[in-house]
A tleap script that builds the chain and sets N, CA, C and O, in Angstrom:
source leaprc.protein.ff14SB
mol = sequence {
  NMET SER ASN VAL VAL ALA GLU ILE ALA GLU
  ARG ILE GLN THR LEU SER THR ALA GLN LYS
  GLN GLU LEU LEU HIE VAL LEU LEU GLN ASP
  ILE ASP GLY ALA ASP LEU ASP ALA ASP GLU
  ALA TRP ARG GLU GLU VAL ILE GLN ARG VAL
  LYS ALA ILE ARG SER GLY GLU ALA ALA ILE
  ARG ALA LEU LYS GLU TRP GLN CGLU
}
set mol.1.N position { 21.980 6.555 -19.656 }
set mol.1.CA position { 20.817 7.178 -19.517 }
set mol.1.C position { 20.562 8.142 -20.657 }
set mol.1.O position { 21.458 8.898 -21.032 }
set mol.2.N position { 19.294 8.136 -21.249 }
set mol.2.CA position { 19.084 8.920 -22.342 }
set mol.2.C position { 18.825 10.463 -21.847 }
set mol.2.O position { 18.442 10.740 -20.710 }
set mol.3.N position { 19.078 11.368 -22.818 }
set mol.3.CA position { 19.036 12.743 -22.468 }
set mol.3.C position { 17.660 13.131 -21.935 }
set mol.3.O position { 17.607 14.009 -21.074 }
set mol.4.N position { 16.554 12.556 -22.370 }
set mol.4.CA position { 15.229 12.826 -21.668 }
set mol.4.C position { 15.185 12.343 -20.357 }
set mol.4.O position { 14.704 13.083 -19.499 }
set mol.5.N position { 15.631 11.153 -20.023 }
set mol.5.CA position { 15.544 10.639 -18.607 }
set mol.5.C position { 16.591 11.444 -17.802 }
set mol.5.O position { 16.337 11.697 -16.624 }
set mol.6.N position { 17.667 11.833 -18.316 }
set mol.6.CA position { 18.669 12.762 -17.524 }
set mol.6.C position { 17.964 14.037 -17.210 }
set mol.6.O position { 17.992 14.500 -16.070 }
set mol.7.N position { 17.338 14.611 -18.182 }
set mol.7.CA position { 16.596 15.972 -17.941 }
set mol.7.C position { 15.456 15.791 -16.931 }
set mol.7.O position { 15.252 16.652 -16.075 }
set mol.8.N position { 14.703 14.671 -17.022 }
set mol.8.CA position { 13.607 14.451 -16.092 }
set mol.8.C position { 14.234 14.285 -14.561 }
set mol.8.O position { 13.761 14.826 -13.561 }
set mol.9.N position { 15.301 13.493 -14.594 }
set mol.9.CA position { 15.964 13.239 -13.176 }
set mol.9.C position { 16.458 14.629 -12.582 }
set mol.9.O position { 16.321 14.945 -11.401 }
set mol.10.N position { 17.059 15.423 -13.573 }
set mol.10.CA position { 17.389 16.759 -13.029 }
set mol.10.C position { 16.268 17.570 -12.387 }
set mol.10.O position { 16.382 18.139 -11.301 }
set mol.11.N position { 15.224 17.575 -13.116 }
set mol.11.CA position { 13.988 18.383 -12.785 }
set mol.11.C position { 13.372 17.871 -11.529 }
set mol.11.O position { 12.880 18.637 -10.701 }
set mol.12.N position { 13.400 16.443 -11.372 }
set mol.12.CA position { 12.925 15.862 -10.222 }
set mol.12.C position { 13.526 16.331 -8.834 }
set mol.12.O position { 12.880 16.457 -7.794 }
set mol.13.N position { 14.841 16.559 -8.998 }
set mol.13.CA position { 15.564 17.046 -7.881 }
set mol.13.C position { 15.031 18.463 -7.275 }
set mol.13.O position { 15.328 18.809 -6.132 }
set mol.14.N position { 14.346 19.129 -8.006 }
set mol.14.CA position { 13.833 20.436 -7.615 }
set mol.14.C position { 12.382 20.222 -6.960 }
set mol.14.O position { 11.807 21.139 -6.373 }
set mol.15.N position { 11.898 19.080 -7.091 }
set mol.15.CA position { 10.480 18.975 -6.487 }
set mol.15.C position { 10.537 18.798 -4.918 }
set mol.15.O position { 11.580 18.465 -4.354 }
set mol.16.N position { 9.531 19.003 -4.349 }
set mol.16.CA position { 9.420 18.791 -2.816 }
set mol.16.C position { 9.222 17.369 -2.596 }
set mol.16.O position { 8.958 16.610 -3.529 }
set mol.17.N position { 9.342 16.985 -1.394 }
set mol.17.CA position { 9.235 15.567 -1.072 }
set mol.17.C position { 7.709 15.181 -1.395 }
set mol.17.O position { 7.484 14.077 -1.891 }
set mol.18.N position { 6.746 15.993 -1.146 }
set mol.18.CA position { 5.243 15.703 -1.334 }
set mol.18.C position { 5.252 15.532 -2.809 }
set mol.18.O position { 4.778 14.470 -3.213 }
set mol.19.N position { 5.686 16.348 -3.666 }
set mol.19.CA position { 5.614 16.319 -5.103 }
set mol.19.C position { 6.230 15.069 -5.632 }
set mol.19.O position { 5.645 14.424 -6.503 }
set mol.20.N position { 7.395 14.691 -5.144 }
set mol.20.CA position { 8.055 13.533 -5.416 }
set mol.20.C position { 7.213 12.303 -5.072 }
set mol.20.O position { 7.186 11.346 -5.847 }
set mol.21.N position { 6.554 12.310 -3.972 }
set mol.21.CA position { 5.728 11.209 -3.597 }
set mol.21.C position { 4.416 10.994 -4.630 }
set mol.21.O position { 3.991 9.901 -5.003 }
set mol.22.N position { 3.924 12.216 -4.969 }
set mol.22.CA position { 2.824 12.128 -5.908 }
set mol.22.C position { 3.369 11.671 -7.403 }
set mol.22.O position { 2.738 10.887 -8.112 }
set mol.23.N position { 4.409 12.165 -7.716 }
set mol.23.CA position { 4.922 11.687 -9.026 }
set mol.23.C position { 5.205 10.186 -9.108 }
set mol.23.O position { 4.970 9.522 -10.117 }
set mol.24.N position { 5.759 9.664 -7.904 }
set mol.24.CA position { 6.022 8.215 -7.809 }
set mol.24.C position { 4.800 7.552 -7.859 }
set mol.24.O position { 4.694 6.611 -8.646 }
set mol.25.N position { 3.722 7.919 -7.061 }
set mol.25.CA position { 2.329 7.210 -7.195 }
set mol.25.C position { 1.888 7.248 -8.651 }
set mol.25.O position { 1.396 6.235 -9.149 }
set mol.26.N position { 2.042 8.390 -9.375 }
set mol.26.CA position { 1.545 8.397 -10.742 }
set mol.26.C position { 2.276 7.434 -11.627 }
set mol.26.O position { 1.637 6.747 -12.424 }
set mol.27.N position { 3.697 7.336 -11.525 }
set mol.27.CA position { 4.547 6.432 -12.235 }
set mol.27.C position { 4.191 4.978 -12.001 }
set mol.27.O position { 4.052 4.184 -12.931 }
set mol.28.N position { 4.046 4.651 -10.693 }
set mol.28.CA position { 3.717 3.280 -10.363 }
set mol.28.C position { 2.363 2.892 -10.816 }
set mol.28.O position { 2.154 1.728 -11.158 }
set mol.29.N position { 1.412 3.803 -10.844 }
set mol.29.CA position { 0.038 3.437 -11.333 }
set mol.29.C position { 0.115 3.213 -12.816 }
set mol.29.O position { -0.549 2.340 -13.374 }
set mol.30.N position { 0.917 3.999 -13.426 }
set mol.30.CA position { 1.101 3.843 -14.917 }
set mol.30.C position { 1.784 2.532 -15.283 }
set mol.30.O position { 1.408 1.913 -16.278 }
set mol.31.N position { 2.776 2.086 -14.512 }
set mol.31.CA position { 3.493 0.887 -14.777 }
set mol.31.C position { 2.698 -0.248 -14.393 }
set mol.31.O position { 2.435 -1.120 -15.221 }
set mol.32.N position { 2.255 -0.315 -13.086 }
set mol.32.CA position { 1.572 -1.443 -12.619 }
set mol.32.C position { 0.009 -1.512 -12.828 }
set mol.32.O position { -0.601 -2.580 -12.772 }
set mol.33.N position { -0.566 -0.353 -13.061 }
set mol.33.CA position { -2.043 -0.228 -13.177 }
set mol.33.C position { -2.679 -0.434 -11.700 }
set mol.33.O position { -2.095 -1.013 -10.784 }
set mol.34.N position { -3.850 0.083 -11.630 }
set mol.34.CA position { -4.602 -0.032 -10.364 }
set mol.34.C position { -5.000 -1.449 -10.155 }
set mol.34.O position { -5.555 -2.098 -11.043 }
set mol.35.N position { -4.702 -1.953 -8.919 }
set mol.35.CA position { -5.014 -3.310 -8.515 }
set mol.35.C position { -6.300 -3.343 -7.623 }
set mol.35.O position { -6.283 -3.542 -6.408 }
set mol.36.N position { -7.377 -3.129 -8.356 }
set mol.36.CA position { -8.705 -2.964 -7.531 }
set mol.36.C position { -8.959 -4.306 -6.823 }
set mol.36.O position { -9.420 -4.252 -5.683 }
set mol.37.N position { -8.726 -5.415 -7.335 }
set mol.37.CA position { -8.973 -6.690 -6.726 }
set mol.37.C position { -8.216 -6.810 -5.328 }
set mol.37.O position { -8.794 -7.135 -4.291 }
set mol.38.N position { -7.011 -6.546 -5.404 }
set mol.38.CA position { -6.161 -6.481 -4.184 }
set mol.38.C position { -6.733 -5.409 -3.138 }
set mol.38.O position { -6.845 -5.691 -1.945 }
set mol.39.N position { -7.038 -4.329 -3.593 }
set mol.39.CA position { -7.660 -3.319 -2.570 }
set mol.39.C position { -8.866 -3.754 -1.947 }
set mol.39.O position { -9.119 -3.529 -0.763 }
set mol.40.N position { -9.624 -4.381 -2.740 }
set mol.40.CA position { -10.835 -4.866 -2.295 }
set mol.40.C position { -10.640 -6.054 -1.321 }
set mol.40.O position { -11.319 -6.151 -0.299 }
set mol.41.N position { -9.695 -6.953 -1.669 }
set mol.41.CA position { -9.339 -8.028 -0.783 }
set mol.41.C position { -8.853 -7.610 0.583 }
set mol.41.O position { -9.195 -8.176 1.621 }
set mol.42.N position { -8.028 -6.576 0.511 }
set mol.42.CA position { -7.542 -6.050 1.753 }
set mol.42.C position { -8.646 -5.438 2.561 }
set mol.42.O position { -8.687 -5.657 3.772 }
set mol.43.N position { -9.586 -4.651 1.947 }
set mol.43.CA position { -10.675 -4.110 2.724 }
set mol.43.C position { -11.461 -5.157 3.323 }
set mol.43.O position { -11.920 -4.983 4.452 }
set mol.44.N position { -11.682 -6.312 2.639 }
set mol.44.CA position { -12.549 -7.319 3.353 }
set mol.44.C position { -11.769 -7.862 4.422 }
set mol.44.O position { -12.329 -8.088 5.495 }
set mol.45.N position { -10.301 -8.152 4.242 }
set mol.45.CA position { -9.462 -8.617 5.411 }
set mol.45.C position { -9.597 -7.822 6.743 }
set mol.45.O position { -9.636 -8.265 7.890 }
set mol.46.N position { -9.662 -6.482 6.284 }
set mol.46.CA position { -9.628 -5.577 7.502 }
set mol.46.C position { -10.936 -5.601 8.195 }
set mol.46.O position { -10.943 -5.606 9.426 }
set mol.47.N position { -12.016 -5.614 7.542 }
set mol.47.CA position { -13.377 -5.786 7.976 }
set mol.47.C position { -13.511 -7.076 8.867 }
set mol.47.O position { -14.069 -7.037 9.964 }
set mol.48.N position { -12.969 -8.215 8.335 }
set mol.48.CA position { -13.124 -9.413 9.162 }
set mol.48.C position { -12.197 -9.441 10.418 }
set mol.48.O position { -12.571 -10.037 11.428 }
set mol.49.N position { -11.092 -8.857 10.371 }
set mol.49.CA position { -10.179 -8.701 11.456 }
set mol.49.C position { -10.909 -7.803 12.570 }
set mol.49.O position { -11.020 -8.196 13.731 }
set mol.50.N position { -11.381 -6.610 12.141 }
set mol.50.CA position { -12.027 -5.739 13.157 }
set mol.50.C position { -13.221 -6.546 13.881 }
set mol.50.O position { -13.350 -6.472 15.103 }
set mol.51.N position { -14.119 -7.344 13.057 }
set mol.51.CA position { -15.146 -8.114 13.574 }
set mol.51.C position { -14.747 -9.089 14.559 }
set mol.51.O position { -15.384 -9.285 15.594 }
set mol.52.N position { -13.558 -9.779 14.195 }
set mol.52.CA position { -12.960 -10.857 15.155 }
set mol.52.C position { -12.454 -10.186 16.402 }
set mol.52.O position { -12.526 -10.807 17.463 }
set mol.53.N position { -11.972 -9.026 16.370 }
set mol.53.CA position { -11.560 -8.318 17.570 }
set mol.53.C position { -12.627 -7.859 18.396 }
set mol.53.O position { -12.573 -7.967 19.621 }
set mol.54.N position { -13.600 -7.351 17.793 }
set mol.54.CA position { -14.764 -6.912 18.501 }
set mol.54.C position { -15.543 -7.872 19.211 }
set mol.54.O position { -16.132 -7.625 20.263 }
set mol.55.N position { -15.540 -9.102 18.551 }
set mol.55.CA position { -16.347 -10.101 19.010 }
set mol.55.C position { -15.629 -11.047 20.044 }
set mol.55.O position { -16.221 -11.957 20.625 }
set mol.56.N position { -14.258 -10.737 20.225 }
set mol.56.CA position { -13.552 -11.460 21.110 }
set mol.56.C position { -12.949 -12.756 20.461 }
set mol.56.O position { -12.138 -13.421 21.106 }
set mol.57.N position { -13.301 -13.098 19.293 }
set mol.57.CA position { -12.782 -14.267 18.574 }
set mol.57.C position { -11.320 -14.284 18.402 }
set mol.57.O position { -10.697 -15.344 18.474 }
set mol.58.N position { -10.715 -13.095 18.166 }
set mol.58.CA position { -9.366 -13.091 17.903 }
set mol.58.C position { -8.495 -13.304 19.067 }
set mol.58.O position { -7.352 -13.749 18.963 }
set mol.59.N position { -9.115 -12.943 20.303 }
set mol.59.CA position { -8.429 -13.028 21.595 }
set mol.59.C position { -8.427 -14.431 21.828 }
set mol.59.O position { -7.367 -14.955 22.168 }
set mol.60.N position { -9.593 -15.211 21.678 }
set mol.60.CA position { -9.673 -16.671 21.964 }
set mol.60.C position { -8.741 -17.252 20.891 }
set mol.60.O position { -7.857 -17.961 21.374 }
set mol.61.N position { -8.722 -17.146 19.747 }
set mol.61.CA position { -7.823 -17.679 18.772 }
set mol.61.C position { -6.389 -17.628 19.075 }
set mol.61.O position { -5.649 -18.593 18.887 }
set mol.62.N position { -5.966 -16.415 19.581 }
set mol.62.CA position { -4.564 -16.136 20.033 }
set mol.62.C position { -4.345 -16.959 21.217 }
set mol.62.O position { -3.282 -17.573 21.303 }
set mol.63.N position { -5.274 -17.053 22.197 }
set mol.63.CA position { -4.973 -17.818 23.389 }
set mol.63.C position { -4.937 -19.260 23.029 }
set mol.63.O position { -4.181 -19.977 23.684 }
set mol.64.N position { -5.587 -19.736 22.161 }
set mol.64.CA position { -5.509 -21.233 21.717 }
set mol.64.C position { -4.208 -21.385 21.098 }
set mol.64.O position { -3.543 -22.365 21.435 }
set mol.65.N position { -3.732 -20.561 20.235 }
set mol.65.CA position { -2.410 -20.790 19.552 }
set mol.65.C position { -1.316 -20.670 20.553 }
set mol.65.O position { -0.263 -21.293 20.417 }
set mol.66.N position { -1.559 -19.849 21.589 }
set mol.66.CA position { -0.432 -19.703 22.607 }
set mol.66.C position { -0.352 -20.984 23.440 }
set mol.66.O position { 0.751 -21.410 23.782 }
set mol.67.N position { -1.364 -21.545 23.741 }
set mol.67.CA position { -1.513 -22.748 24.540 }
set mol.67.C position { -0.943 -23.921 23.860 }
set mol.67.O position { -0.440 -24.809 24.547 }
set mol.68.N position { -0.975 -24.023 22.450 }
set mol.68.CA position { -0.434 -25.231 21.701 }
set mol.68.C position { 1.018 -25.215 21.750 }
set mol.68.O position { 1.664 -26.108 21.203 }
savepdb mol mol.pdb
quit
């Protein structure tokens, strides 16, 4: 481990859990970049599932799958 990484690791130990989570989020965003397409796809999926539940379609589909 390089001296810089060792120093950072040591300083991380002094952070609160919330601060560590914030740092982790920043590091992951830096490494992976924001995946806006995935976020939008999940948002659309959630909307479709809520609509299916409210309309009763999800229950009907689950019943049909159970009967098969």
